[in-house]
N, C-alpha and C positions, 0 to 999 in steps of 0.2 A: 609700226612694228605690226605686228600681229594683235592681236586683243584673245584678254581670256574666253570663252566663251562658258556658260554652265548652260546642258539641254536641258530638256523637256524633253527623253522619248517614249513617254506613252506606251501605248501596246506593243507589241512586236508588228505588228499584223500594221502596225505606221508603214514601213517598210514596202506595205505595196498597196494602202489602202489614201487613193486622195482623198484632200480636206485640208484645212488651211496650214498647218503644222508641218502636214508632208508636202504641200507643194510651197513654203516658205523654205522650209530647210534641199527644197531641189533646189531654187534661185538663188540663194544666198553664195552656197560654195563659193557660185560662179566670181562672187569676188575677194574670194582668198585663192593663194597658191605659197601651203605651205612646204619649205621641203621636210620638212618631216609631225606628223601628231603626236602628241600624244596624252592619255584618257586614263579618267580617274572615272571610274564605271559601280555605278550601285549594286552589280550584281558578281563584284568579283571581293569578299567578303576578307579581310587576317584579320587576326587579334596586333602582329608587326608589317613595316611593311617590305611590301613583295614589288620586283620588276619581270618582268616576263621578256628576254633572251632571246626567242624563237625569232630566226630567221623567215621563216609561213609559217606565219598563229593559218594554226585551223579558224575556221566559223563555227561558232560552239551556238545548239542548239540547243539554248536550256532556258527551258519550258514547253508545258502540255499541252494538249488537244486542239490545239488551230491544221486550219490545212494544208494538206501537205505542200503545199503550192509554197508556204513561207518552208520547210523541211531542207526546198528544196534549193535553198539558196545560198551563194557563196559569196563570199565579200575577200578574193584574193591578196589585200593591199601585203605585202614584203613587211618584213620587222623593220628592223634597223638596230643589230645587234649588239654597234659598240655605242651606239648614243644611249640602253637598256642599259653596261655594264662600265659606262662614267654615272648612269644618276642609280646603280648600287652604293656604287664608294663613294656618292659628294652629298646621299641622300640617307647613305651606309641603310640601304636597303637593300632584301632578299633577295638573289636571284634565278631565276625558274623558266619553266618552259609552257607557256599557259597562249592557248588563242586567244580570240576574240569570241568575247557573251555580247548580248542579240542588246545589252545598255552600251556596247560600242561600235560593233555593226554593221547597227540599226537604220542610226542618225549618220553614221561615213559612209550611209551602202549612197544616201539620198545629196549629202552631201557631194559628197566624193563620188562618182558615178564608176571611174573608169578604174577605181581599185586600184589604184599610181602610186597616192604616199606609203613612205614611208611608216608605220603605226607599230609603237613600242604604250601596251595598259602599264600603269600603274593601279595596283591593289584599291583598297581602303579602307587602311589597318578602320576598324570599330570600334578599336578601345580606347583609342584615340582621342582626345578631349576636342572643343570647337576651335577653339587658343590653336590644340599641335596643327587641324587640320589648315585653320589658316593659314600658319606659319607654315609648312605643309608648299600651301601658293606661293608665295611666298619667296620658296628657295628655288621653282619652279621659272619663274620671273627671267632670267632673263636667257632662259630655252629663248623670248621672245627677240631677243635678237636679235635671236638665232636663227631666223622662220622657222621656230616654231611650232607649229597652233596647241596652246594648252585650253583643253579639250576638260568640260569635268560634265559628267552626264545619268540625271538623276531623275526627278519630275520632282516638281515645286508643287501637284499635293499628289497624291496618294492611298491611297483608301481607295482599292480594288474592292473590299466587303460592302460597302457606297454605291459603286456603280455601277447604274444605270441605261436604260437605252438612250443612242443615239439620236443630238437634240433635244436632252429634258436643258432642262432652264436652270443652271446655276442656284443654287442653294444658299445665300445668308452665309453660313456658315466655308464654304469653298474661297468666295468671293470677299470675306472681311479675312482671312488668314493671306489673301491671295493683296487683297491692296495692303494690307502691313507691309507684307515685304518688300514689294513697289519702295514702298515712303518711306523704310530704310533704306533701302539698295543704294538709294537714287538721294537720296538725304545724304549719304557715307551715316549712315548711323552704324558703326560696327559694331559699337558694346553691344547694339539692342539683338543684332544679328547675333555675335559671339551666346545670347541666349534667348534665341528662339526659339526656344523649348515654352518660352513661356507669350507666349504670341498668341493673340485671343485665335481659341479657335487650332494651336500649334497638333496634342494627342488626335482631334476626328480628324485631323486631317493631313497625320504624317504616327500610325498607331509605334512604327519603328524607325528609327533618321537614317537611315541610310542611302534614303531616295533624295533627300535633303542636304546629306551632308560634301558630294561635288560640288553644291553650292560653293560650299565654303573653301571648297580648294583653289577653287575660278575666281573668288572675291581679293584671297591674298594674289592671287598671280598678275593677275591686272589694276589698270587704273578703276576712276569709279562706274557705277555703272549705267549701264543704256539696255533697254528692255528693247526687245530687236523685236519683238513677234507674243502674241495674246492672244489665245485660246482657251477652247473649253470642250474636254472631248467626253462622252458619258456623263453627262452634269459633273462629273468631278475630280479629274483631271487635267488643270490645267494645263499648258502647254507651252509655257509658259521661256525666250529663249531672251539672254541675256549675254549681254557684250563689255568686256571689263576692256578697256583703251587701253 
């Protein structure tokens, strides 16, 4: 059975720039061949749960100030409207038409560059509690038995205002938070993770919570955590990838 995944998607330039996280995702995708993908991205925030029923989701370039070649990137994966309508019924989600934001298509373009696996996007209901987000993941667990890959796409740390030149050493306030999350995930301390805002330096690493919240969905959808990858970009962006088999 496929694991659920939490992927730190970093900068949109991850799609084009070789580096530890980019290279790992390119290699890791070779280990999976899902029938479909359900992704919850930090870049589709909503008040209530939404699901995209688009048969041909567009590639959304929801960023600014990057090289032209990034805006020329397309990820023409098909949608899966039947699965989306099922999720709408089972999760009481509101169906809508939406493309793939960069939190979805950037990592998927590395994992599955042929863009031949159907993708369904679920929104991130930011008014929900941490427990409700984990419960959402639990409701998605059944999909894993049907060879559907469940992905939460965010970032283990996400303070863009503190980004440094590439190669800058990771400051202690990042490392202590990353280590805390790793310990709580690998010891299955769900109570601590449900109160992750109390972790050391949580506010410094996440001035807003939306890039951490997809981790809670992936956590709910799977079993004990395994860290598959850890690297740092721009000094403060932890590019960790966790599997929940």
